[in-house]
N, CA, C and O atoms as CSV, one atom per row, in Angstrom:
chain,resi,resn,atom,element,x,y,z
A,1,VAL,N,N,26.968,0.918,-0.331
A,1,VAL,CA,C,27.134,2.314,0.030
A,1,VAL,C,C,26.730,3.165,-1.164
A,1,VAL,O,O,27.150,2.896,-2.290
A,2,ALA,N,N,25.932,4.171,-0.932
A,2,ALA,CA,C,25.440,5.045,-1.996
A,2,ALA,C,C,26.526,6.019,-2.418
A,2,ALA,O,O,27.275,6.539,-1.591
A,3,ASP,N,N,26.595,6.255,-3.720
A,3,ASP,CA,C,27.504,7.248,-4.287
A,3,ASP,C,C,26.718,8.537,-4.458
A,3,ASP,O,O,25.959,8.679,-5.416
A,4,PHE,N,N,26.892,9.472,-3.544
A,4,PHE,CA,C,26.097,10.696,-3.554
A,4,PHE,C,C,26.486,11.645,-4.679
A,4,PHE,O,O,25.803,12.647,-4.890
A,5,ALA,N,N,27.545,11.366,-5.396
A,5,ALA,CA,C,27.922,12.185,-6.545
A,5,ALA,C,C,27.235,11.703,-7.823
A,5,ALA,O,O,27.275,12.386,-8.846
A,6,ASP,N,N,26.612,10.535,-7.766
A,6,ASP,CA,C,25.958,9.952,-8.934
A,6,ASP,C,C,24.568,10.565,-9.097
A,6,ASP,O,O,23.735,10.482,-8.194
A,7,GLY,N,N,24.330,11.170,-10.234
A,7,GLY,CA,C,23.047,11.810,-10.503
A,7,GLY,C,C,21.901,10.827,-10.605
A,7,GLY,O,O,20.744,11.197,-10.407
A,8,ARG,N,N,22.216,9.557,-10.916
A,8,ARG,CA,C,21.147,8.553,-11.009
A,8,ARG,C,C,20.470,8.326,-9.664
A,8,ARG,O,O,19.282,8.008,-9.615
A,9,LEU,N,N,21.209,8.484,-8.583
A,9,LEU,CA,C,20.626,8.347,-7.251
A,9,LEU,C,C,19.527,9.377,-7.037
A,9,LEU,O,O,18.444,9.044,-6.555
A,10,TYR,N,N,19.803,10.621,-7.393
A,10,TYR,CA,C,18.825,11.687,-7.214
A,10,TYR,C,C,17.652,11.533,-8.176
A,10,TYR,O,O,16.517,11.860,-7.828
A,11,ALA,N,N,17.914,11.045,-9.365
A,11,ALA,CA,C,16.828,10.785,-10.317
A,11,ALA,C,C,15.917,9.680,-9.787
A,11,ALA,O,O,14.694,9.777,-9.892
A,12,ALA,N,N,16.508,8.639,-9.220
A,12,ALA,CA,C,15.706,7.546,-8.657
A,12,ALA,C,C,14.903,8.024,-7.454
A,12,ALA,O,O,13.736,7.661,-7.304
A,13,LEU,N,N,15.515,8.833,-6.598
A,13,LEU,CA,C,14.787,9.359,-5.438
A,13,LEU,C,C,13.651,10.276,-5.871
A,13,LEU,O,O,12.568,10.230,-5.289
A,14,ALA,N,N,13.882,11.105,-6.880
A,14,ALA,CA,C,12.819,11.974,-7.386
A,14,ALA,C,C,11.687,11.148,-7.970
A,14,ALA,O,O,10.514,11.446,-7.743
A,15,PHE,N,N,12.035,10.109,-8.722
A,15,PHE,CA,C,11.019,9.227,-9.294
A,15,PHE,C,C,10.190,8.581,-8.182
A,15,PHE,O,O,8.961,8.558,-8.248
A,16,LEU,N,N,10.871,8.059,-7.162
A,16,LEU,CA,C,10.177,7.390,-6.073
A,16,LEU,C,C,9.362,8.355,-5.219
A,16,LEU,O,O,8.384,7.947,-4.594
A,17,ALA,N,N,9.743,9.603,-5.183
A,17,ALA,CA,C,8.988,10.580,-4.406
A,17,ALA,C,C,7.760,11.074,-5.157
A,17,ALA,O,O,6.735,11.363,-4.538
A,18,VAL,N,N,7.846,11.176,-6.468
A,18,VAL,CA,C,6.771,11.788,-7.244
A,18,VAL,C,C,5.792,10.767,-7.814
A,18,VAL,O,O,4.585,10.894,-7.609
A,19,VAL,N,N,6.285,9.771,-8.516
A,19,VAL,CA,C,5.403,8.868,-9.262
A,19,VAL,C,C,4.478,8.056,-8.352
A,19,VAL,O,O,3.268,8.073,-8.580
A,20,PRO,N,N,4.974,7.348,-7.340
A,20,PRO,CA,C,4.031,6.610,-6.486
A,20,PRO,C,C,3.059,7.528,-5.742
A,20,PRO,O,O,1.897,7.170,-5.548
A,21,SER,N,N,3.518,8.685,-5.332
A,21,SER,CA,C,2.639,9.606,-4.618
A,21,SER,C,C,1.510,10.081,-5.511
A,21,SER,O,O,0.344,10.034,-5.118
A,22,LEU,N,N,1.843,10.538,-6.707
A,22,LEU,CA,C,0.804,10.991,-7.625
A,22,LEU,C,C,-0.096,9.844,-8.047
A,22,LEU,O,O,-1.308,10.017,-8.168
A,23,GLY,N,N,0.487,8.679,-8.270
A,23,GLY,CA,C,-0.309,7.515,-8.634
A,23,GLY,C,C,-1.260,7.128,-7.525
A,23,GLY,O,O,-2.411,6.780,-7.789
A,24,ALA,N,N,-0.802,7.183,-6.294
A,24,ALA,CA,C,-1.655,6.831,-5.168
A,24,ALA,C,C,-2.818,7.804,-5.049
A,24,ALA,O,O,-3.953,7.380,-4.830
A,25,TYR,N,N,-2.559,9.097,-5.190
A,25,TYR,CA,C,-3.643,10.073,-5.126
A,25,TYR,C,C,-4.621,9.893,-6.282
A,25,TYR,O,O,-5.834,9.990,-6.094
A,26,PHE,N,N,-4.099,9.632,-7.472
A,26,PHE,CA,C,-4.956,9.435,-8.635
A,26,PHE,C,C,-5.889,8.244,-8.427
A,26,PHE,O,O,-7.099,8.362,-8.621
A,27,PHE,N,N,-5.332,7.100,-8.035
A,27,PHE,CA,C,-6.157,5.908,-7.864
A,27,PHE,C,C,-7.089,6.029,-6.662
A,27,PHE,O,O,-8.212,5.527,-6.701
A,28,PHE,N,N,-6.642,6.684,-5.604
A,28,PHE,CA,C,-7.527,6.885,-4.457
A,28,PHE,C,C,-8.687,7.791,-4.840
A,28,PHE,O,O,-9.822,7.552,-4.428
A,29,ASP,N,N,-8.415,8.828,-5.624
A,29,ASP,CA,C,-9.470,9.722,-6.086
A,29,ASP,C,C,-10.481,8.971,-6.946
A,29,ASP,O,O,-11.687,9.186,-6.822
A,30,ARG,N,N,-9.999,8.105,-7.804
A,30,ARG,CA,C,-10.904,7.292,-8.632
A,30,ARG,C,C,-11.727,6.347,-7.758
A,30,ARG,O,O,-12.910,6.131,-8.021
A,31,LEU,N,N,-11.111,5.789,-6.728
A,31,LEU,CA,C,-11.825,4.891,-5.822
A,31,LEU,C,C,-12.895,5.638,-5.045
A,31,LEU,O,O,-13.997,5.121,-4.861
A,32,VAL,N,N,-12.591,6.848,-4.585
A,32,VAL,CA,C,-13.586,7.652,-3.877
A,32,VAL,C,C,-14.765,7.943,-4.795
A,32,VAL,O,O,-15.916,7.897,-4.361
A,33,GLY,N,N,-14.485,8.241,-6.057
A,33,GLY,CA,C,-15.564,8.489,-7.007
A,33,GLY,C,C,-16.397,7.253,-7.271
A,33,GLY,O,O,-17.607,7.364,-7.473
A,34,ALA,N,N,-15.789,6.086,-7.275
A,34,ALA,CA,C,-16.513,4.851,-7.595
A,34,ALA,C,C,-17.207,4.246,-6.377
A,34,ALA,O,O,-18.339,3.777,-6.487
A,35,ALA,N,N,-16.550,4.250,-5.223
A,35,ALA,CA,C,-17.085,3.546,-4.055
A,35,ALA,C,C,-17.568,4.472,-2.953
A,35,ALA,O,O,-18.253,4.027,-2.033
A,36,GLY,N,N,-17.232,5.731,-3.027
A,36,GLY,CA,C,-17.596,6.665,-1.967
A,36,GLY,C,C,-16.477,6.798,-0.950
A,36,GLY,O,O,-15.636,5.908,-0.823
A,37,PRO,N,N,-16.466,7.916,-0.222
A,37,PRO,CA,C,-15.353,8.182,0.703
A,37,PRO,C,C,-15.280,7.218,1.877
A,37,PRO,O,O,-14.182,6.873,2.315
A,38,ALA,N,N,-16.412,6.778,2.394
A,38,ALA,CA,C,-16.373,5.885,3.563
A,38,ALA,C,C,-15.745,4.549,3.207
A,38,ALA,O,O,-14.906,4.039,3.950
A,39,ARG,N,N,-16.137,3.986,2.092
A,39,ARG,CA,C,-15.567,2.695,1.695
A,39,ARG,C,C,-14.125,2.845,1.226
A,39,ARG,O,O,-13.298,1.973,1.489
A,40,ALA,N,N,-13.817,3.930,0.541
A,40,ALA,CA,C,-12.449,4.136,0.063
A,40,ALA,C,C,-11.475,4.311,1.220
A,40,ALA,O,O,-10.308,3.936,1.107
A,41,SER,N,N,-11.942,4.877,2.335
A,41,SER,CA,C,-11.045,5.095,3.478
A,41,SER,C,C,-10.576,3.783,4.085
A,41,SER,O,O,-9.558,3.760,4.776
A,42,LEU,N,N,-11.289,2.696,3.845
A,42,LEU,CA,C,-10.878,1.397,4.391
A,42,LEU,C,C,-9.590,0.885,3.751
A,42,LEU,O,O,-8.933,0.007,4.311
A,43,THR,N,N,-9.222,1.418,2.593
A,43,THR,CA,C,-7.995,0.963,1.940
A,43,THR,C,C,-6.745,1.321,2.740
A,43,THR,O,O,-5.691,0.717,2.539
A,44,VAL,N,N,-6.848,2.284,3.635
A,44,VAL,CA,C,-5.701,2.663,4.475
A,44,VAL,C,C,-5.236,1.465,5.304
A,44,VAL,O,O,-4.043,1.315,5.570
A,45,TYR,N,N,-6.177,0.620,5.708
A,45,TYR,CA,C,-5.829,-0.535,6.529
A,45,TYR,C,C,-5.116,-1.625,5.729
A,45,TYR,O,O,-4.573,-2.565,6.310
A,46,LEU,N,N,-5.114,-1.504,4.411
A,46,LEU,CA,C,-4.441,-2.498,3.575
A,46,LEU,C,C,-2.966,-2.174,3.343
A,46,LEU,O,O,-2.244,-2.987,2.768
A,47,ILE,N,N,-2.514,-1.017,3.774
A,47,ILE,CA,C,-1.121,-0.610,3.547
A,47,ILE,C,C,-0.127,-1.603,4.145
A,47,ILE,O,O,0.833,-1.946,3.455
A,48,PRO,N,N,-0.286,-2.095,5.386
A,48,PRO,CA,C,0.677,-3.076,5.894
A,48,PRO,C,C,0.707,-4.360,5.059
A,48,PRO,O,O,1.761,-4.972,4.883
A,49,LEU,N,N,-0.454,-4.757,4.551
A,49,LEU,CA,C,-0.516,-5.943,3.712
A,49,LEU,C,C,0.306,-5.736,2.437
A,49,LEU,O,O,1.111,-6.590,2.066
A,50,PHE,N,N,0.099,-4.597,1.770
A,50,PHE,CA,C,0.845,-4.318,0.545
A,50,PHE,C,C,2.335,-4.135,0.805
A,50,PHE,O,O,3.159,-4.551,-0.008
A,51,ALA,N,N,2.686,-3.522,1.920
A,51,ALA,CA,C,4.099,-3.330,2.250
A,51,ALA,C,C,4.796,-4.667,2.484
A,51,ALA,O,O,5.935,-4.868,2.062
A,52,THR,N,N,4.104,-5.569,3.154
A,52,THR,CA,C,4.681,-6.895,3.390
A,52,THR,C,C,4.835,-7.663,2.092
A,52,THR,O,O,5.851,-8.321,1.866
A,53,LEU,N,N,3.825,-7.577,1.239
A,53,LEU,CA,C,3.915,-8.275,-0.047
A,53,LEU,C,C,4.991,-7.669,-0.942
A,53,LEU,O,O,5.614,-8.388,-1.723
A,54,ALA,N,N,5.218,-6.365,-0.844
A,54,ALA,CA,C,6.268,-5.726,-1.630
A,54,ALA,C,C,7.662,-6.072,-1.092
A,54,ALA,O,O,8.622,-6.140,-1.858
A,55,ALA,N,N,7.773,-6.289,0.216
A,55,ALA,CA,C,9.069,-6.625,0.811
A,55,ALA,C,C,9.536,-8.014,0.412
A,55,ALA,O,O,10.733,-8.301,0.426
A,56,TRP,N,N,8.600,-8.864,0.060
A,56,TRP,CA,C,8.961,-10.233,-0.320
A,56,TRP,C,C,9.890,-10.245,-1.531
A,56,TRP,O,O,11.005,-10.752,-1.407
A,57,PRO,N,N,9.509,-9.728,-2.676
A,57,PRO,CA,C,10.435,-9.774,-3.819
A,57,PRO,C,C,11.525,-8.704,-3.767
A,57,PRO,O,O,12.644,-8.939,-4.223
A,58,LEU,N,N,11.208,-7.530,-3.213
A,58,LEU,CA,C,12.168,-6.427,-3.268
A,58,LEU,C,C,13.283,-6.565,-2.234
A,58,LEU,O,O,14.440,-6.262,-2.528
A,59,LEU,N,N,12.951,-7.014,-1.042
A,59,LEU,CA,C,13.940,-7.108,0.034
A,59,LEU,C,C,14.315,-8.544,0.374
A,59,LEU,O,O,15.109,-8.794,1.281
A,60,LYS,N,N,13.737,-9.481,-0.363
A,60,LYS,CA,C,14.003,-10.909,-0.146
A,60,LYS,C,C,13.618,-11.346,1.261
A,60,LYS,O,O,14.291,-12.179,1.868
A,61,GLU,N,N,12.523,-10.773,1.779
A,61,GLU,CA,C,12.008,-11.164,3.084
A,61,GLU,C,C,10.837,-12.116,2.872
A,61,GLU,O,O,9.753,-11.686,2.476
A,62,PRO,N,N,11.044,-13.396,3.130
A,62,PRO,CA,C,9.963,-14.351,2.878
A,62,PRO,C,C,8.824,-14.172,3.882
A,62,PRO,O,O,9.060,-13.848,5.045
A,63,PRO,N,N,7.595,-14.384,3.428
A,63,PRO,CA,C,6.468,-14.279,4.364
A,63,PRO,C,C,6.449,-15.464,5.327
A,63,PRO,O,O,6.894,-16.564,4.997
A,64,HIS,N,N,5.928,-15.214,6.515
A,64,HIS,CA,C,5.841,-16.244,7.548
A,64,HIS,C,C,4.383,-16.453,7.946
A,64,HIS,O,O,3.488,-15.768,7.450
A,65,LEU,N,N,4.164,-17.380,8.822
A,65,LEU,CA,C,2.812,-17.697,9.252
A,65,LEU,C,C,2.150,-16.511,9.950
A,65,LEU,O,O,0.945,-16.309,9.801
A,66,TYR,N,N,2.907,-15.729,10.701
A,66,TYR,CA,C,2.311,-14.579,11.378
A,66,TYR,C,C,1.866,-13.521,10.378
A,66,TYR,O,O,0.952,-12.750,10.671
A,67,HIS,N,N,2.494,-13.466,9.198
A,67,HIS,CA,C,2.009,-12.566,8.158
A,67,HIS,C,C,0.618,-12.997,7.695
A,67,HIS,O,O,-0.279,-12.168,7.541
A,68,ALA,N,N,0.449,-14.295,7.477
A,68,ALA,CA,C,-0.854,-14.805,7.044
A,68,ALA,C,C,-1.918,-14.526,8.106
A,68,ALA,O,O,-3.049,-14.171,7.777
A,69,ALA,N,N,-1.558,-14.685,9.362
A,69,ALA,CA,C,-2.509,-14.389,10.439
A,69,ALA,C,C,-2.868,-12.905,10.446
A,69,ALA,O,O,-4.034,-12.546,10.607
A,70,GLY,N,N,-1.882,-12.061,10.276
A,70,GLY,CA,C,-2.135,-10.622,10.217
A,70,GLY,C,C,-2.986,-10.241,9.019
A,70,GLY,O,O,-3.882,-9.403,9.125
A,71,PHE,N,N,-2.701,-10.866,7.864
A,71,PHE,CA,C,-3.508,-10.607,6.668
A,71,PHE,C,C,-4.955,-10.995,6.913
A,71,PHE,O,O,-5.871,-10.270,6.523
A,72,ALA,N,N,-5.167,-12.142,7.560
A,72,ALA,CA,C,-6.531,-12.608,7.829
A,72,ALA,C,C,-7.263,-11.627,8.742
A,72,ALA,O,O,-8.438,-11.332,8.520
A,73,VAL,N,N,-6.580,-11.124,9.762
A,73,VAL,CA,C,-7.211,-10.175,10.678
A,73,VAL,C,C,-7.531,-8.867,9.948
A,73,VAL,O,O,-8.617,-8.313,10.121
A,74,ILE,N,N,-6.604,-8.377,9.143
A,74,ILE,CA,C,-6.822,-7.138,8.395
A,74,ILE,C,C,-7.997,-7.291,7.442
A,74,ILE,O,O,-8.900,-6.455,7.418
A,75,LEU,N,N,-7.982,-8.366,6.656
A,75,LEU,CA,C,-9.043,-8.562,5.670
A,75,LEU,C,C,-10.392,-8.793,6.340
A,75,LEU,O,O,-11.416,-8.326,5.840
A,76,ALA,N,N,-10.408,-9.499,7.451
A,76,ALA,CA,C,-11.663,-9.692,8.180
A,76,ALA,C,C,-12.178,-8.361,8.718
A,76,ALA,O,O,-13.377,-8.091,8.655
A,77,GLY,N,N,-11.297,-7.544,9.237
A,77,GLY,CA,C,-11.707,-6.227,9.740
A,77,GLY,C,C,-12.248,-5.331,8.642
A,77,GLY,O,O,-13.249,-4.639,8.834
A,78,VAL,N,N,-11.598,-5.341,7.503
A,78,VAL,CA,C,-12.084,-4.535,6.372
A,78,VAL,C,C,-13.428,-5.072,5.889
A,78,VAL,O,O,-14.324,-4.295,5.560
A,79,ALA,N,N,-13.573,-6.394,5.846
A,79,ALA,CA,C,-14.848,-6.981,5.410
A,79,ALA,C,C,-15.969,-6.624,6.373
A,79,ALA,O,O,-17.064,-6.271,5.934
A,80,VAL,N,N,-15.720,-6.707,7.680
A,80,VAL,CA,C,-16.747,-6.364,8.655
A,80,VAL,C,C,-17.078,-4.869,8.586
A,80,VAL,O,O,-18.246,-4.485,8.654
A,81,ALA,N,N,-16.058,-4.037,8.453
A,81,ALA,CA,C,-16.297,-2.589,8.409
A,81,ALA,C,C,-17.028,-2.164,7.141
A,81,ALA,O,O,-17.718,-1.144,7.142
A,82,SER,N,N,-16.889,-2.920,6.068
A,82,SER,CA,C,-17.541,-2.518,4.820
A,82,SER,C,C,-18.935,-3.122,4.657
A,82,SER,O,O,-19.601,-2.871,3.653
A,83,MET,N,N,-19.386,-3.921,5.638
A,83,MET,CA,C,-20.738,-4.482,5.563
A,83,MET,C,C,-21.764,-3.370,5.696
A,83,MET,O,O,-21.575,-2.407,6.440
A,84,ARG,N,N,-22.826,-3.522,4.975
A,84,ARG,CA,C,-23.913,-2.545,5.068
A,84,ARG,C,C,-24.816,-2.907,6.241
A,84,ARG,O,O,-25.102,-4.077,6.494
A,85,ARG,N,N,-25.250,-1.883,6.940
A,85,ARG,CA,C,-26.173,-2.095,8.060
A,85,ARG,C,C,-27.583,-2.240,7.521
A,85,ARG,O,O,-27.937,-1.633,6.510
A,86,ARG,N,N,-28.378,-3.038,8.194
A,86,ARG,CA,C,-29.763,-3.235,7.749
A,86,ARG,C,C,-30.721,-2.421,8.540
A,86,ARG,O,O,-31.925,-2.472,8.292
């Protein structure tokens, strides 16, 4: 149960609201500059993959076979979408 009188809770929430958001925009902006907007937009499809991988150590949710299948489908889709047309 959270102690809403504890200032550390609000400091942690502020940190989690600001730092990852700014970091994500910074790195996405760098990716757009390096790879172009069309290729950089494909990273949106990787969010479920990263969320699942983050849940493993943080929430103690072990990955299962269906995660691997989902990862394969996501990565295959990103690979096909990023292929250059001839």
